[in-house]
N, CA, C, O and the ligand as a Tripos MOL2 file, in Angstrom:
@<TRIPOS>MOLECULE
protein
  253   251    64     0     0
PROTEIN
NO_CHARGES

@<TRIPOS>ATOM
      1 N           0.7630   -1.2170   44.1140 N.3       1 MET1
      2 CA          0.6230   -0.9130   42.6750 C.3       1 MET1
      3 C           0.0630    0.5010   42.5040 C.2       1 MET1
      4 O          -0.9350    0.8700   43.1240 O.2       1 MET1
      5 N           0.6820    1.2290   41.7100 N.am      2 ASP2
      6 CA          0.2570    2.6100   41.5230 C.3       2 ASP2
      7 C          -0.0520    2.8360   40.0420 C.2       2 ASP2
      8 O           0.8260    2.7760   39.1820 O.2       2 ASP2
      9 N          -1.3230    3.0960   39.7840 N.am      3 THR3
     10 CA         -1.7040    3.2880   38.3820 C.3       3 THR3
     11 C          -2.0020    4.7450   38.0880 C.2       3 THR3
     12 O          -2.5740    5.0740   37.0480 O.2       3 THR3
     13 N          -1.6130    5.6160   39.0070 N.am      4 ARG4
     14 CA         -1.8720    7.0350   38.7480 C.3       4 ARG4
     15 C          -1.0870    7.4990   37.5240 C.2       4 ARG4
     16 O          -0.0090    6.9900   37.2160 O.2       4 ARG4
     17 N          -1.6470    8.4490   36.8610 N.am      5 GLY5
     18 CA         -0.9610    8.9400   35.6680 C.3       5 GLY5
     19 C          -1.4260    8.2320   34.4130 C.2       5 GLY5
     20 O          -1.1290    8.6540   33.2950 O.2       5 GLY5
     21 N          -2.1460    7.1690   34.6100 N.am      6 TYR6
     22 CA         -2.6620    6.4760   33.4320 C.3       6 TYR6
     23 C          -4.0840    6.9420   33.1480 C.2       6 TYR6
     24 O          -4.9200    6.9740   34.0510 O.2       6 TYR6
     25 N          -4.3530    7.2900   31.9470 N.am      7 SER7
     26 CA         -5.6990    7.6950   31.5980 C.3       7 SER7
     27 C          -6.0360    7.1710   30.2170 C.2       7 SER7
     28 O          -5.2010    6.5870   29.5270 O.2       7 SER7
     29 N          -7.2520    7.3910   29.8440 N.am      8 CYS8
     30 CA         -7.6770    6.9190   28.5380 C.3       8 CYS8
     31 C          -7.2070    7.8570   27.4290 C.2       8 CYS8
     32 O          -7.3310    7.5600   26.2410 O.2       8 CYS8
     33 N          -6.6690    8.9880   27.8490 N.am      9 GLU9
     34 CA         -6.2520    9.9390   26.8310 C.3       9 GLU9
     35 C          -4.9700    9.4700   26.1590 C.2       9 GLU9
     36 O          -4.1190    8.8200   26.7660 O.2       9 GLU9
     37 N          -4.8680    9.8140   24.9130 N.am     10 GLY10
     38 CA         -3.6660    9.4300   24.1970 C.3      10 GLY10
     39 C          -3.7500    9.8730   22.7650 C.2      10 GLY10
     40 O          -4.7710   10.4020   22.3250 O.2      10 GLY10
     41 N          -2.7050    9.6630   22.0550 N.am     11 THR11
     42 CA         -2.6920   10.0940   20.6630 C.3      11 THR11
     43 C          -3.1640    8.9810   19.7470 C.2      11 THR11
     44 O          -3.3360    9.1880   18.5460 O.2      11 THR11
     45 N          -3.3690    7.8180   20.3040 N.am     12 ASP12
     46 CA         -3.7460    6.6810   19.4700 C.3      12 ASP12
     47 C          -5.2220    6.3430   19.5540 C.2      12 ASP12
     48 O          -5.6380    5.2310   19.2270 O.2      12 ASP12
     49 N          -6.0030    7.3070   19.9920 N.am     13 LEU13
     50 CA         -7.4360    7.0600   20.0420 C.3      13 LEU13
     51 C          -7.9540    6.7720   18.6410 C.2      13 LEU13
     52 O          -7.5640    7.4380   17.6810 O.2      13 LEU13
     53 N          -8.8170    5.8010   18.5240 N.am     14 PRO14
     54 CA         -9.4220    5.5380   17.2180 C.3      14 PRO14
     55 C         -10.3320    6.6880   16.8360 C.2      14 PRO14
     56 O         -11.2390    7.0480   17.5850 O.2      14 PRO14
     57 N         -10.0920    7.2500   15.6920 N.am     15 ASP15
     58 CA        -10.9090    8.3820   15.2570 C.3      15 ASP15
     59 C         -12.2120    7.8930   14.6560 C.2      15 ASP15
     60 O         -12.3820    6.7290   14.2940 O.2      15 ASP15
     61 N         -13.0900    8.8220   14.5740 N.am     16 ARG16
     62 CA        -14.3860    8.5080   13.9700 C.3      16 ARG16
     63 C         -14.5440    9.3380   12.7080 C.2      16 ARG16
     64 O         -14.0290   10.4500   12.5910 O.2      16 ARG16
     65 N         -15.2620    8.7680   11.7890 N.am     17 CYS17
     66 CA        -15.5520    9.4840   10.5620 C.3      17 CYS17
     67 C         -16.3240   10.7520   10.9070 C.2      17 CYS17
     68 O         -17.2930   10.7130   11.6650 O.2      17 CYS17
     69 N         -15.8890   11.8710   10.3470 N.am     18 LYS18
     70 CA        -16.5430   13.1370   10.6740 C.3      18 LYS18
     71 C         -17.9440   13.2110   10.0970 C.2      18 LYS18
     72 O         -18.7480   14.0470   10.5090 O.2      18 LYS18
     73 N         -18.2320   12.3520    9.1590 N.am     19 LYS19
     74 CA        -19.5410   12.4170    8.5070 C.3      19 LYS19
     75 C         -20.5200   11.4420    9.1340 C.2      19 LYS19
     76 O         -21.6120   11.8370    9.5440 O.2      19 LYS19
     77 N         -20.1470   10.1850    9.2120 N.am     20 CYS20
     78 CA        -21.1000    9.1810    9.6690 C.3      20 CYS20
     79 C         -20.7180    8.6180   11.0350 C.2      20 CYS20
     80 O         -21.4060    7.7410   11.5570 O.2      20 CYS20
     81 N         -19.6370    9.1080   11.6110 N.am     21 SER21
     82 CA        -19.1810    8.6490   12.9240 C.3      21 SER21
     83 C         -18.8070    7.1750   12.9260 C.2      21 SER21
     84 O         -18.7180    6.5460   13.9810 O.2      21 SER21
     85 N         -18.5960    6.6500   11.7730 N.am     22 GLY22
     86 CA        -18.1300    5.2650   11.6990 C.3      22 GLY22
     87 C         -16.6720    5.1700   12.1140 C.2      22 GLY22
     88 O         -15.9460    6.1640   12.1300 O.2      22 GLY22
     89 N         -16.2700    3.9820   12.4420 N.am     23 GLU23
     90 CA        -14.8970    3.8030   12.8900 C.3      23 GLU23
     91 C         -13.9270    3.9700   11.7400 C.2      23 GLU23
     92 O         -14.1940    3.5740   10.6060 O.2      23 GLU23
     93 N         -12.8080    4.5610   12.0620 N.am     24 LEU24
     94 CA        -11.7950    4.7830   11.0500 C.3      24 LEU24
     95 C         -10.6070    3.8870   11.3180 C.2      24 LEU24
     96 O         -10.2330    3.6390   12.4640 O.2      24 LEU24
     97 N         -10.0380    3.4190   10.2580 N.am     25 THR25
     98 CA         -8.7720    2.7060   10.3780 C.3      25 THR25
     99 C          -7.6770    3.6330    9.9060 C.2      25 THR25
    100 O          -7.5460    3.9210    8.7170 O.2      25 THR25
    101 N          -6.8940    4.0920   10.8630 N.am     26 GLN26
    102 CA         -5.8470    5.0430   10.5020 C.3      26 GLN26
    103 C          -4.6340    4.3150    9.9440 C.2      26 GLN26
    104 O          -4.2420    3.2560   10.4330 O.2      26 GLN26
    105 N          -4.0670    4.8910    8.9350 N.am     27 PRO27
    106 CA         -2.8170    4.3220    8.4210 C.3      27 PRO27
    107 C          -1.7060    4.4850    9.4530 C.2      27 PRO27
    108 O          -1.7040    5.4470   10.2210 O.2      27 PRO27
    109 N          -0.7920    3.5740    9.4690 N.am     28 THR28
    110 CA          0.2840    3.6380   10.4560 C.3      28 THR28
    111 C           1.2140    4.7950   10.1520 C.2      28 THR28
    112 O           1.8900    5.3070   11.0440 O.2      28 THR28
    113 N           1.2490    5.1990    8.9180 N.am     29 ALA29
    114 CA          2.0990    6.3250    8.5570 C.3      29 ALA29
    115 C           1.3250    7.2400    7.6280 C.2      29 ALA29
    116 O           0.3690    6.8320    6.9680 O.2      29 ALA29
    117 N           1.7620    8.4790    7.5960 N.am     30 GLY30
    118 CA          1.1100    9.4070    6.6850 C.3      30 GLY30
    119 C          -0.0310   10.1420    7.3490 C.2      30 GLY30
    120 O          -0.1740   10.1570    8.5720 O.2      30 GLY30
    121 N          -0.8190   10.7370    6.5200 N.am     31 ARG31
    122 CA         -1.9060   11.5600    7.0210 C.3      31 ARG31
    123 C          -2.9820   10.7410    7.6940 C.2      31 ARG31
    124 O          -3.2800    9.6190    7.2870 O.2      31 ARG31
    125 N          -3.5540   11.3130    8.7200 N.am     32 ARG32
    126 CA         -4.6890   10.6590    9.3670 C.3      32 ARG32
    127 C          -5.9440   10.9390    8.5680 C.2      32 ARG32
    128 O          -6.1620   12.0440    8.0710 O.2      32 ARG32
    129 N          -6.7530    9.9170    8.4590 N.am     33 ARG33
    130 CA         -7.9770   10.0790    7.6890 C.3      33 ARG33
    131 C          -9.0440   10.7370    8.5510 C.2      33 ARG33
    132 O          -9.0680   10.5550    9.7680 O.2      33 ARG33
    133 N          -9.9100   11.4890    7.9270 N.am     34 GLN34
    134 CA        -11.0070   12.1240    8.6490 C.3      34 GLN34
    135 C         -12.3360   11.4940    8.2910 C.2      34 GLN34
    136 O         -13.3230   11.6670    9.0060 O.2      34 GLN34
    137 N         -12.3660   10.7780    7.2090 N.am     35 TYR35
    138 CA        -13.6080   10.1620    6.7730 C.3      35 TYR35
    139 C         -13.3420    8.7040    6.4270 C.2      35 TYR35
    140 O         -12.2380    8.3370    6.0270 O.2      35 TYR35
    141 N         -14.3710    7.8790    6.5870 N.am     36 CYS36
    142 CA        -14.1880    6.4390    6.4070 C.3      36 CYS36
    143 C         -14.1220    6.0880    4.9330 C.2      36 CYS36
    144 O         -13.5930    5.0410    4.5600 O.2      36 CYS36
    145 N         -14.6510    6.9490    4.1100 N.am     37 SER37
    146 CA        -14.6820    6.6040    2.6930 C.3      37 SER37
    147 C         -14.7180    7.8730    1.8550 C.2      37 SER37
    148 O         -14.9330    8.9750    2.3590 O.2      37 SER37
    149 N         -14.5010    7.6840    0.5720 N.am     38 ASP38
    150 CA        -14.5440    8.8370   -0.3270 C.3      38 ASP38
    151 C         -15.9320    9.4470   -0.3690 C.2      38 ASP38
    152 O         -16.0760   10.6630   -0.4970 O.2      38 ASP38
    153 N         -16.9580    8.6060   -0.2630 N.am     39 SER39
    154 CA        -18.3150    9.1360   -0.3430 C.3      39 SER39
    155 C         -18.6100   10.0220    0.8690 C.2      39 SER39
    156 O         -19.2650   11.0550    0.7340 O.2      39 SER39
    157 N         -18.1350    9.6280    2.0400 N.am     40 CYS40
    158 CA        -18.3370   10.4670    3.2170 C.3      40 CYS40
    159 C         -17.5770   11.7780    3.0680 C.2      40 CYS40
    160 O         -18.0780   12.8400    3.4370 O.2      40 CYS40
    161 N         -16.3970   11.7020    2.5400 N.am     41 ARG41
    162 CA        -15.6170   12.9240    2.3450 C.3      41 ARG41
    163 C         -16.3310   13.8480    1.3680 C.2      41 ARG41
    164 O         -16.3860   15.0640    1.5550 O.2      41 ARG41
    165 N         -16.8700   13.2420    0.3310 N.am     42 GLN42
    166 CA        -17.5780   14.0280   -0.6760 C.3      42 GLN42
    167 C         -18.8290   14.6670   -0.0770 C.2      42 GLN42
    168 O         -19.1170   15.8370   -0.3290 O.2      42 GLN42
    169 N         -19.5600   13.9000    0.7070 N.am     43 LEU43
    170 CA        -20.7740   14.4300    1.3300 C.3      43 LEU43
    171 C         -20.4400   15.5750    2.2770 C.2      43 LEU43
    172 O         -21.1510   16.5790    2.3130 O.2      43 LEU43
    173 N         -19.3820   15.4330    3.0290 N.am     44 ALA44
    174 CA        -18.9880   16.4870    3.9510 C.3      44 ALA44
    175 C         -18.5960   17.7420    3.1740 C.2      44 ALA44
    176 O         -18.8700   18.8650    3.5980 O.2      44 ALA44
    177 N         -17.9660   17.5310    2.0560 N.am     45 TYR45
    178 CA        -17.5590   18.6580    1.2240 C.3      45 TYR45
    179 C         -18.7870   19.3980    0.7020 C.2      45 TYR45
    180 O         -18.8410   20.6270    0.7110 O.2      45 TYR45
    181 N         -19.7720   18.6220    0.2480 N.am     46 VAL46
    182 CA        -21.0120   19.2270   -0.2450 C.3      46 VAL46
    183 C         -21.7120   19.9700    0.8910 C.2      46 VAL46
    184 O         -22.2220   21.0720    0.6950 O.2      46 VAL46
    185 N         -21.7340   19.3630    2.0770 N.am     47 ASP47
    186 CA        -22.3420   20.0180    3.2400 C.3      47 ASP47
    187 C         -21.7300   21.3850    3.4720 C.2      47 ASP47
    188 O         -22.4360   22.3690    3.6890 O.2      47 ASP47
    189 N         -20.4270   21.4330    3.4240 N.am     48 ARG48
    190 CA        -19.7370   22.7010    3.6760 C.3      48 ARG48
    191 C         -20.1130   23.7390    2.6370 C.2      48 ARG48
    192 O         -20.3160   24.9120    2.9500 O.2      48 ARG48
    193 N         -20.2010   23.2870    1.3920 N.am     49 ARG49
    194 CA        -20.5660   24.2210    0.3230 C.3      49 ARG49
    195 C         -21.9780   24.7410    0.5150 C.2      49 ARG49
    196 O         -22.2420   25.9290    0.3330 O.2      49 ARG49
    197 N         -22.8780   23.8500    0.8830 N.am     50 VAL50
    198 CA        -24.2680   24.2410    1.0820 C.3      50 VAL50
    199 C         -24.3600   25.2300    2.2360 C.2      50 VAL50
    200 O         -25.0750   26.2280    2.1450 O.2      50 VAL50
    201 N         -23.6450   24.9610    3.3100 N.am     51 GLN51
    202 CA        -23.6860   25.8580    4.4610 C.3      51 GLN51
    203 C         -23.1580   27.2390    4.0910 C.2      51 GLN51
    204 O         -23.7010   28.2640    4.5030 O.2      51 GLN51
    205 N         -22.1070   27.2390    3.3190 N.am     52 ARG52
    206 CA        -21.5210   28.5140    2.9250 C.3      52 ARG52
    207 C         -22.4700   29.2910    2.0180 C.2      52 ARG52
    208 O         -22.6300   30.5050    2.1390 O.2      52 ARG52
    209 N         -23.0890   28.5510    1.1130 N.am     53 LEU53
    210 CA        -24.0420   29.1760    0.2080 C.3      53 LEU53
    211 C         -25.2220   29.7420    0.9910 C.2      53 LEU53
    212 O         -25.6770   30.8550    0.7250 O.2      53 LEU53
    213 N         -25.7110   28.9700    1.9540 N.am     54 ALA54
    214 CA        -26.8320   29.4260    2.7660 C.3      54 ALA54
    215 C         -26.4340   30.6780    3.5450 C.2      54 ALA54
    216 O         -27.2390   31.6000    3.6830 O.2      54 ALA54
    217 N         -25.2200   30.7220    4.0490 N.am     55 ALA55
    218 CA        -24.7560   31.8810    4.7920 C.3      55 ALA55
    219 C         -24.6750   33.1020    3.8780 C.2      55 ALA55
    220 O         -24.9860   34.2240    4.2760 O.2      55 ALA55
    221 N         -24.2500   32.8510    2.6500 N.am     56 GLU56
    222 CA        -24.1550   33.9780    1.7070 C.3      56 GLU56
    223 C         -25.5430   34.5100    1.3680 C.2      56 GLU56
    224 O         -25.7580   35.7190    1.2860 O.2      56 GLU56
    225 N         -26.4610   33.6040    1.1770 N.am     57 LEU57
    226 CA        -27.8200   34.0160    0.8420 C.3      57 LEU57
    227 C         -28.4850   34.7380    1.9950 C.2      57 LEU57
    228 O         -29.2900   35.6450    1.7870 O.2      57 LEU57
    229 N         -28.1500   34.3390    3.2060 N.am     58 ALA58
    230 CA        -28.7710   34.9440    4.3790 C.3      58 ALA58
    231 C         -28.1850   36.3160    4.6620 C.2      58 ALA58
    232 O         -28.8650   37.1930    5.1950 O.2      58 ALA58
    233 N         -26.9410   36.4970    4.3080 N.am     59 GLY59
    234 CA        -26.3000   37.7650    4.6030 C.3      59 GLY59
    235 C         -26.5290   38.7900    3.5090 C.2      59 GLY59
    236 O         -27.1330   38.4950    2.4780 O.2      59 GLY59
    237 N         -26.0370   40.0020    3.7480 N.am     60 ASP60
    238 CA        -26.1800   41.0320    2.7400 C.3      60 ASP60
    239 C         -25.1430   40.8450    1.6520 C.2      60 ASP60
    240 O         -23.9660   40.6300    1.9420 O.2      60 ASP60
    241 N         -25.5620   40.9230    0.4340 N.am     61 PRO61
    242 CA        -24.5680   40.9070   -0.6490 C.3      61 PRO61
    243 C         -23.7550   42.1910   -0.6150 C.2      61 PRO61
    244 O         -24.3100   43.2880   -0.5620 O.2      61 PRO61
    245 N         -22.4700   42.0480   -0.6470 N.am     62 THR62
    246 CA        -21.6150   43.2410   -0.5180 C.3      62 THR62
    247 C         -21.1230   43.7370   -1.8600 C.2      62 THR62
    248 O         -20.2850   44.6350   -1.9390 O.2      62 THR62
    249 N         -21.6590   43.1370   -2.9190 N.am     63 GLU63
    250 CA        -21.1820   43.5930   -4.2140 C.3      63 GLU63
    251 C         -21.9510   44.8150   -4.6930 C.2      63 GLU63
    252 O         -21.6760   45.3330   -5.7750 O.2      63 GLU63
    253 ZN        -18.1390    7.8020    7.0750 Zn       64 ZN64
@<TRIPOS>BOND
     1     1     2 1
     2     2     3 1
     3     3     4 2
     4     3     5 am
     5     5     6 1
     6     6     7 1
     7     7     8 2
     8     7     9 am
     9     9    10 1
    10    10    11 1
    11    11    12 2
    12    11    13 am
    13    13    14 1
    14    14    15 1
    15    15    16 2
    16    15    17 am
    17    17    18 1
    18    18    19 1
    19    19    20 2
    20    19    21 am
    21    21    22 1
    22    22    23 1
    23    23    24 2
    24    23    25 am
    25    25    26 1
    26    26    27 1
    27    27    28 2
    28    27    29 am
    29    29    30 1
    30    30    31 1
    31    31    32 2
    32    31    33 am
    33    33    34 1
    34    34    35 1
    35    35    36 2
    36    35    37 am
    37    37    38 1
    38    38    39 1
    39    39    40 2
    40    39    41 am
    41    41    42 1
    42    42    43 1
    43    43    44 2
    44    43    45 am
    45    45    46 1
    46    46    47 1
    47    47    48 2
    48    47    49 am
    49    49    50 1
    50    50    51 1
    51    51    52 2
    52    51    53 am
    53    53    54 1
    54    54    55 1
    55    55    56 2
    56    55    57 am
    57    57    58 1
    58    58    59 1
    59    59    60 2
    60    59    61 am
    61    61    62 1
    62    62    63 1
    63    63    64 2
    64    63    65 am
    65    65    66 1
    66    66    67 1
    67    67    68 2
    68    67    69 am
    69    69    70 1
    70    70    71 1
    71    71    72 2
    72    71    73 am
    73    73    74 1
    74    74    75 1
    75    75    76 2
    76    75    77 am
    77    77    78 1
    78    78    79 1
    79    79    80 2
    80    79    81 am
    81    81    82 1
    82    82    83 1
    83    83    84 2
    84    83    85 am
    85    85    86 1
    86    86    87 1
    87    87    88 2
    88    87    89 am
    89    89    90 1
    90    90    91 1
    91    91    92 2
    92    91    93 am
    93    93    94 1
    94    94    95 1
    95    95    96 2
    96    95    97 am
    97    97    98 1
    98    98    99 1
    99    99   100 2
   100    99   101 am
   101   101   102 1
   102   102   103 1
   103   103   104 2
   104   103   105 am
   105   105   106 1
   106   106   107 1
   107   107   108 2
   108   107   109 am
   109   109   110 1
   110   110   111 1
   111   111   112 2
   112   111   113 am
   113   113   114 1
   114   114   115 1
   115   115   116 2
   116   115   117 am
   117   117   118 1
   118   118   119 1
   119   119   120 2
   120   119   121 am
   121   121   122 1
   122   122   123 1
   123   123   124 2
   124   123   125 am
   125   125   126 1
   126   126   127 1
   127   127   128 2
   128   127   129 am
   129   129   130 1
   130   130   131 1
   131   131   132 2
   132   131   133 am
   133   133   134 1
   134   134   135 1
   135   135   136 2
   136   135   137 am
   137   137   138 1
   138   138   139 1
   139   139   140 2
   140   139   141 am
   141   141   142 1
   142   142   143 1
   143   143   144 2
   144   143   145 am
   145   145   146 1
   146   146   147 1
   147   147   148 2
   148   147   149 am
   149   149   150 1
   150   150   151 1
   151   151   152 2
   152   151   153 am
   153   153   154 1
   154   154   155 1
   155   155   156 2
   156   155   157 am
   157   157   158 1
   158   158   159 1
   159   159   160 2
   160   159   161 am
   161   161   162 1
   162   162   163 1
   163   163   164 2
   164   163   165 am
   165   165   166 1
   166   166   167 1
   167   167   168 2
   168   167   169 am
   169   169   170 1
   170   170   171 1
   171   171   172 2
   172   171   173 am
   173   173   174 1
   174   174   175 1
   175   175   176 2
   176   175   177 am
   177   177   178 1
   178   178   179 1
   179   179   180 2
   180   179   181 am
   181   181   182 1
   182   182   183 1
   183   183   184 2
   184   183   185 am
   185   185   186 1
   186   186   187 1
   187   187   188 2
   188   187   189 am
   189   189   190 1
   190   190   191 1
   191   191   192 2
   192   191   193 am
   193   193   194 1
   194   194   195 1
   195   195   196 2
   196   195   197 am
   197   197   198 1
   198   198   199 1
   199   199   200 2
   200   199   201 am
   201   201   202 1
   202   202   203 1
   203   203   204 2
   204   203   205 am
   205   205   206 1
   206   206   207 1
   207   207   208 2
   208   207   209 am
   209   209   210 1
   210   210   211 1
   211   211   212 2
   212   211   213 am
   213   213   214 1
   214   214   215 1
   215   215   216 2
   216   215   217 am
   217   217   218 1
   218   218   219 1
   219   219   220 2
   220   219   221 am
   221   221   222 1
   222   222   223 1
   223   223   224 2
   224   223   225 am
   225   225   226 1
   226   226   227 1
   227   227   228 2
   228   227   229 am
   229   229   230 1
   230   230   231 1
   231   231   232 2
   232   231   233 am
   233   233   234 1
   234   234   235 1
   235   235   236 2
   236   235   237 am
   237   237   238 1
   238   238   239 1
   239   239   240 2
   240   239   241 am
   241   241   242 1
   242   242   243 1
   243   243   244 2
   244   243   245 am
   245   245   246 1
   246   246   247 1
   247   247   248 2
   248   247   249 am
   249   249   250 1
   250   250   251 1
   251   251   252 2
@<TRIPOS>SUBSTRUCTURE
     1 MET1         2 RESIDUE 1 A MET
     2 ASP2         6 RESIDUE 1 A ASP
     3 THR3        10 RESIDUE 1 A THR
     4 ARG4        14 RESIDUE 1 A ARG
     5 GLY5        18 RESIDUE 1 A GLY
     6 TYR6        22 RESIDUE 1 A TYR
     7 SER7        26 RESIDUE 1 A SER
     8 CYS8        30 RESIDUE 1 A CYS
     9 GLU9        34 RESIDUE 1 A GLU
    10 GLY10       38 RESIDUE 1 A GLY
    11 THR11       42 RESIDUE 1 A THR
    12 ASP12       46 RESIDUE 1 A ASP
    13 LEU13       50 RESIDUE 1 A LEU
    14 PRO14       54 RESIDUE 1 A PRO
    15 ASP15       58 RESIDUE 1 A ASP
    16 ARG16       62 RESIDUE 1 A ARG
    17 CYS17       66 RESIDUE 1 A CYS
    18 LYS18       70 RESIDUE 1 A LYS
    19 LYS19       74 RESIDUE 1 A LYS
    20 CYS20       78 RESIDUE 1 A CYS
    21 SER21       82 RESIDUE 1 A SER
    22 GLY22       86 RESIDUE 1 A GLY
    23 GLU23       90 RESIDUE 1 A GLU
    24 LEU24       94 RESIDUE 1 A LEU
    25 THR25       98 RESIDUE 1 A THR
    26 GLN26      102 RESIDUE 1 A GLN
    27 PRO27      106 RESIDUE 1 A PRO
    28 THR28      110 RESIDUE 1 A THR
    29 ALA29      114 RESIDUE 1 A ALA
    30 GLY30      118 RESIDUE 1 A GLY
    31 ARG31      122 RESIDUE 1 A ARG
    32 ARG32      126 RESIDUE 1 A ARG
    33 ARG33      130 RESIDUE 1 A ARG
    34 GLN34      134 RESIDUE 1 A GLN
    35 TYR35      138 RESIDUE 1 A TYR
    36 CYS36      142 RESIDUE 1 A CYS
    37 SER37      146 RESIDUE 1 A SER
    38 ASP38      150 RESIDUE 1 A ASP
    39 SER39      154 RESIDUE 1 A SER
    40 CYS40      158 RESIDUE 1 A CYS
    41 ARG41      162 RESIDUE 1 A ARG
    42 GLN42      166 RESIDUE 1 A GLN
    43 LEU43      170 RESIDUE 1 A LEU
    44 ALA44      174 RESIDUE 1 A ALA
    45 TYR45      178 RESIDUE 1 A TYR
    46 VAL46      182 RESIDUE 1 A VAL
    47 ASP47      186 RESIDUE 1 A ASP
    48 ARG48      190 RESIDUE 1 A ARG
    49 ARG49      194 RESIDUE 1 A ARG
    50 VAL50      198 RESIDUE 1 A VAL
    51 GLN51      202 RESIDUE 1 A GLN
    52 ARG52      206 RESIDUE 1 A ARG
    53 LEU53      210 RESIDUE 1 A LEU
    54 ALA54      214 RESIDUE 1 A ALA
    55 ALA55      218 RESIDUE 1 A ALA
    56 GLU56      222 RESIDUE 1 A GLU
    57 LEU57      226 RESIDUE 1 A LEU
    58 ALA58      230 RESIDUE 1 A ALA
    59 GLY59      234 RESIDUE 1 A GLY
    60 ASP60      238 RESIDUE 1 A ASP
    61 PRO61      242 RESIDUE 1 A PRO
    62 THR62      246 RESIDUE 1 A THR
    63 GLU63      250 RESIDUE 1 A GLU
    64 ZN64       253 GROUP 0 **** ****
């Protein structure tokens, strides 16, 4: 029996929510989800805005 070539890698790995690392249920068709819920997506969006704002405040204003 030769099982070489088999690995855990694959395209069907269960993804994790980018915000809370919770398990995601991917739809069989269509876009893959990145967040487990709308609230996680919203929180991640706010995080990004805050980070960007902090970066702007930390840097020199170019205006
Ligand atoms: Zn989540």
